[in-house]
C-alpha positions as CSV (number, residue, x, y, z in Angstrom):
1,M,-22.3,8.6,7.2
2,H,-23.6,5.0,7.7
3,E,-21.2,2.2,6.9
4,S,-23.0,1.4,3.6
5,E,-22.7,5.1,2.6
6,I,-19.0,5.1,3.5
7,I,-18.4,1.9,1.4
8,K,-20.3,3.4,-1.5
9,E,-18.2,6.6,-1.4
10,I,-15.0,4.6,-1.2
11,E,-16.1,2.6,-4.2
12,R,-16.7,5.9,-6.1
13,V,-13.3,7.3,-5.2
14,A,-11.5,4.1,-6.1
15,I,-13.2,4.1,-9.5
16,G,-12.3,7.7,-9.9
17,I,-8.7,7.1,-9.1
18,R,-8.3,4.5,-11.8
19,H,-10.1,6.6,-14.4
20,R,-8.2,9.7,-13.6
21,V,-4.8,8.0,-13.7
22,L,-5.6,6.3,-17.0
23,A,-6.7,9.6,-18.5
24,H,-3.5,11.2,-17.3
25,T,-1.5,8.2,-18.7
26,L,-3.2,8.6,-22.1
27,S,-2.5,12.4,-22.2
28,N,1.1,12.1,-21.2
29,N,2.1,8.8,-22.9
30,G,3.0,7.3,-19.5
31,G,2.0,6.7,-16.0
32,Y,2.2,4.4,-13.0
33,M,-1.0,2.6,-14.0
34,S,-0.6,-0.8,-12.3
35,Q,-0.1,1.0,-8.9
36,A,-3.5,2.8,-9.5
37,C,-5.1,-0.6,-10.3
38,S,-3.8,-2.3,-7.2
39,S,-4.0,0.5,-4.6
40,A,-7.2,2.4,-5.5
41,E,-9.3,0.8,-2.7
42,L,-6.5,1.1,-0.2
43,L,-6.1,4.9,-0.7
44,A,-9.8,5.5,-1.1
45,S,-10.4,3.6,2.2
46,L,-7.7,5.7,3.9
47,Y,-9.0,9.1,2.8
48,V,-12.7,8.4,3.1
49,G,-13.1,5.8,5.9
50,I,-10.0,5.5,8.1
51,L,-8.0,8.6,8.6
52,S,-9.1,11.2,11.1
53,F,-8.2,14.4,9.2
54,S,-9.5,17.9,9.7
55,T,-11.7,19.3,6.9
56,I,-10.4,21.9,4.5
57,G,-12.5,24.8,3.2
58,E,-12.1,24.0,-0.5
59,P,-9.8,22.1,-2.8
60,I,-6.2,23.5,-2.6
61,D,-4.3,24.8,-5.6
62,P,-0.9,23.2,-5.6
63,P,1.7,25.8,-4.6
64,I,4.9,26.5,-6.6
65,F,8.2,25.0,-5.4
66,E,9.9,27.5,-3.1
67,G,13.0,25.6,-2.5
68,V,14.3,23.1,0.0
69,P,14.3,23.8,3.8
70,K,17.2,25.8,5.0
71,I,18.3,27.9,8.0
72,G,16.4,31.2,8.2
73,T,13.6,30.1,5.9
74,R,10.1,30.5,7.4
75,T,7.9,30.2,4.3
76,Y,8.6,26.6,3.5
77,K,5.6,24.4,3.4
78,T,5.2,20.6,3.1
79,G,2.3,18.8,1.3
80,V,0.7,18.1,4.6
81,Q,-1.6,21.1,4.2
82,F,-3.7,18.9,1.9
83,H,-4.5,16.7,4.9
84,G,-5.8,19.7,6.9
85,E,-4.8,21.0,10.2
86,K,-2.2,19.2,12.3
87,G,-3.2,18.5,15.8
88,P,-2.8,16.0,18.7
89,D,-6.1,14.4,17.9
90,Y,-5.7,14.1,14.2
91,D,-4.0,11.3,12.3
92,R,-0.9,11.7,10.2
93,L,-0.2,9.8,6.9
94,I,3.3,9.2,5.7
95,S,3.3,7.8,2.1
96,S,6.4,5.7,1.5
97,P,6.4,4.6,-2.2
98,A,6.9,8.1,-3.8
99,H,6.4,6.7,-7.3
100,Y,2.7,6.3,-6.3
101,A,2.5,10.1,-6.3
102,L,0.2,10.2,-9.3
103,V,-2.2,7.8,-7.6
104,I,-2.1,9.9,-4.4
105,Y,-2.8,13.1,-6.3
106,A,-5.8,11.4,-7.9
107,A,-7.1,10.3,-4.5
108,L,-6.7,13.9,-3.2
109,I,-8.7,15.3,-6.2
110,E,-11.4,12.6,-5.8
111,T,-11.8,13.5,-2.1
112,G,-11.9,17.3,-2.7
113,R,-8.5,18.1,-1.2
114,L,-6.6,19.0,-4.4
115,R,-8.1,21.1,-7.1
116,E,-9.6,19.4,-10.1
117,D,-7.0,20.9,-12.4
118,G,-4.1,19.9,-10.1
119,L,-2.7,17.3,-12.4
120,E,-2.1,20.0,-15.1
121,H,0.9,21.0,-12.9
122,F,2.3,17.4,-13.0
123,N,6.0,17.1,-13.6
124,R,6.5,20.7,-14.7
125,D,9.5,22.8,-13.8
126,G,8.8,24.8,-10.6
127,S,5.8,22.6,-9.6
128,T,5.3,20.7,-6.4
129,V,3.2,18.1,-8.2
130,E,6.2,16.0,-8.9
131,M,6.3,12.7,-10.7
132,I,8.1,11.2,-7.7
133,G,6.6,12.7,-4.6
134,A,8.8,14.8,-2.3
135,E,8.1,16.4,1.1
136,H,6.6,19.5,-0.7
137,S,4.3,17.5,-3.0
138,P,0.5,17.3,-2.3
139,G,-0.3,14.7,0.3
140,F,3.4,14.2,1.3
141,E,5.2,15.6,4.3
142,T,8.5,13.8,4.1
143,T,10.9,12.7,1.3
144,T,10.9,8.9,1.6
145,G,13.6,7.6,-0.7
146,S,14.9,6.4,-3.0
147,L,12.6,3.8,-1.2
148,A,11.7,2.4,2.2
149,Q,12.5,5.3,4.5
150,A,8.9,6.3,5.5
151,L,8.5,3.5,8.1
152,S,11.5,4.8,10.0
153,Q,10.3,8.4,9.8
154,A,6.8,7.5,10.9
155,S,8.1,5.5,13.8
156,G,10.0,8.6,15.0
157,I,6.8,10.7,14.6
158,A,4.7,8.0,16.4
159,L,7.2,7.8,19.3
160,A,7.2,11.6,19.7
161,R,3.4,11.6,19.7
162,K,3.3,8.8,22.3
163,I,5.6,10.7,24.6
164,R,3.3,13.7,24.2
165,N,0.2,11.6,24.9
166,E,-1.4,12.6,21.7
167,S,-4.4,10.5,20.7
168,G,-3.9,10.8,16.9
169,R,-2.5,7.8,15.1
170,T,0.4,7.8,12.6
171,W,-0.3,5.8,9.4
172,V,2.1,4.6,6.8
173,F,1.2,3.6,3.3
174,M,3.8,1.2,1.9
175,S,4.4,-1.0,-1.1
176,D,5.6,-4.6,-0.8
177,G,8.8,-4.0,-2.7
178,E,10.0,-2.1,0.4
179,F,10.3,-5.4,2.2
180,Q,13.3,-6.1,0.1
181,E,15.0,-3.2,1.9
182,G,17.0,-3.7,5.1
183,Q,15.9,-0.4,6.6
184,T,12.3,-1.7,6.8
185,Y,13.3,-4.4,9.1
186,E,15.3,-2.1,11.3
187,A,12.2,0.1,11.6
188,L,10.0,-2.9,12.4
189,Q,12.4,-3.8,15.3
190,A,12.5,-0.3,16.7
191,A,8.7,0.2,16.5
192,S,8.2,-3.1,18.3
193,F,10.7,-2.2,21.0
194,H,9.0,1.1,21.8
195,R,5.5,-0.6,21.6
196,L,4.1,2.0,19.2
197,S,0.5,1.0,19.3
198,N,-0.3,4.4,17.7
199,L,1.6,3.3,14.5
200,R,-0.4,1.7,11.8
201,V,0.8,0.5,8.4
202,I,-1.2,-0.4,5.3
203,V,0.7,-2.2,2.5
204,D,-0.1,-2.7,-1.2
205,V,1.0,-6.2,-1.7
206,N,0.7,-6.3,-5.5
207,R,3.6,-8.7,-5.8
208,S,5.1,-6.7,-8.6
209,Q,8.1,-4.4,-8.8
210,C,10.2,-2.5,-11.4
211,D,12.1,-5.6,-12.5
212,G,9.1,-7.9,-12.6
213,P,7.3,-10.2,-10.2
214,M,8.5,-10.0,-6.6
215,D,9.1,-13.7,-6.3
216,S,11.4,-13.7,-9.4
217,V,13.6,-10.9,-8.0
218,M,13.7,-11.7,-4.3
219,T,10.8,-13.3,-2.5
220,I,9.5,-11.7,0.7
221,E,7.1,-14.5,1.7
222,P,5.9,-15.6,4.1
223,L,5.5,-11.9,4.8
224,S,3.0,-12.0,7.6
225,L,5.2,-14.4,9.6
226,R,8.3,-12.3,9.1
227,I,6.5,-9.2,10.4
228,K,5.0,-11.0,13.4
229,A,8.4,-12.3,14.3
230,F,9.4,-8.7,15.0
231,G,6.6,-8.3,17.5
232,W,3.9,-6.7,15.3
233,D,0.2,-7.5,15.0
234,V,-0.6,-8.3,11.4
235,S,-3.9,-8.5,9.5
236,V,-4.0,-10.1,6.0
237,V,-6.9,-9.0,3.7
238,N,-8.0,-8.9,0.1
239,G,-6.9,-5.4,-0.9
240,H,-10.0,-4.9,-3.0
241,D,-12.4,-5.9,-0.2
242,I,-13.4,-2.5,1.3
243,S,-15.3,-4.0,4.2
244,A,-12.3,-6.2,5.1
245,I,-9.9,-3.2,5.0
246,L,-12.1,-1.1,7.2
247,K,-12.6,-3.9,9.7
248,A,-8.8,-4.4,9.9
249,A,-8.2,-0.7,10.4
250,E,-10.6,-0.7,13.4
251,Q,-8.6,-3.3,15.3
252,V,-7.3,-2.1,18.6
253,T,-3.9,-3.5,19.6
254,S,-1.2,-2.8,22.2
255,R,1.5,-3.2,19.6
256,P,2.2,-1.6,16.2
257,H,-0.2,-3.0,13.6
258,M,0.3,-3.8,9.9
259,I,-2.5,-4.5,7.3
260,L,-1.2,-6.6,4.4
261,C,-3.5,-6.0,1.5
262,Y,-3.0,-8.5,-1.3
263,T,-4.0,-6.8,-4.6
264,D,-4.2,-7.3,-8.3
265,P,-2.0,-4.9,-10.4
266,V,-4.3,-5.1,-13.4
267,R,-7.6,-4.7,-11.4
268,S,-10.3,-3.2,-13.6
269,L,-7.8,-2.9,-16.5
270,P,-7.3,-6.4,-17.8
271,I,-5.6,-5.2,-21.0
272,L,-2.6,-4.3,-18.8
273,A,-2.0,-8.0,-18.2
274,E,-0.7,-8.2,-21.8
275,R,2.5,-6.5,-20.5
276,A,3.2,-9.1,-17.9
277,P,5.5,-9.9,-16.3
278,V,6.8,-6.3,-16.1
279,L,3.9,-4.0,-15.2
280,H,5.7,-1.3,-13.3
281,Y,5.2,1.6,-15.8
282,L,2.9,2.0,-18.7
283,R,4.3,3.8,-21.8
284,F,2.7,3.1,-25.1
285,T,4.8,1.3,-27.6
286,S,2.7,2.2,-30.7
287,A,-0.2,4.3,-31.9
288,E,-2.3,1.2,-32.1
289,E,-1.7,0.3,-28.5
290,R,-2.6,3.8,-27.4
291,I,-5.9,3.6,-29.4
292,R,-6.7,0.3,-27.7
293,Y,-6.3,1.9,-24.3
294,E,-8.3,4.9,-25.3
295,N,-11.1,2.6,-26.3
296,V,-10.9,0.8,-22.9
297,Y,-11.0,4.2,-21.2
298,Q,-14.2,5.2,-23.1
299,E,-15.8,1.9,-22.1
300,M,-14.8,2.4,-18.5
301,T,-16.2,5.9,-18.2
302,K,-19.6,5.3,-19.9
């Protein structure tokens, strides 16, 4: 596809992610809506325009949960199958904020990797389509938390791939709240020491976390300067500017590279701003509020 066609497809997928997550939130009286608003362009850009994944024959039906890995078990599968075949030339994506799972599932559906009815399995006993993504959930291949463990895991994967001279990159999708966690900075230091130029990170900097605005809980700014101090290359972009995201992702560096995408947690859903300063999870407080969101959904999908 030409760049204009890629951008148009990313725009379509981003719109679809927000619509699908809002529809799910309405049906289930709850959902991580602000995360969909802020990260839709990031995830759409990854799956459509950035990641080198193998194709899959047709959208995959989410498997049932077969249990955790254990000695002697050969049938265990991770959610990486939704990313296609593993191989030395293909990219890997490790998603860190597991509470974004609903948004990631929506992205997989919109890009034809998860079946259209995949969200019907959401948060049900025996399902891999968990509310908080685990290593067996669609689009995940590691369990990353409580929070902020994926960068360490991905650094290990990237180091192994470097030793094996694999050309594929290892990508990490993170949220800015993870920069309040000490393990993140240990991983930054290790990745820099090993000069993991095959490690790429894209961050949803929506400046919001479960307890409210980031700067009211514990500020992480100036974030780009902090990361650069650990020896990383850093790009700072508007997280809703698809062209800027794609351009940053094309940057070739000799060091690990992080793309800080500053986003709006109520993007395309301004009614959500009424809940500020706490936007982390949307659960309707009254029938009237639910009707208002239903009306917004109908307007969005005309």
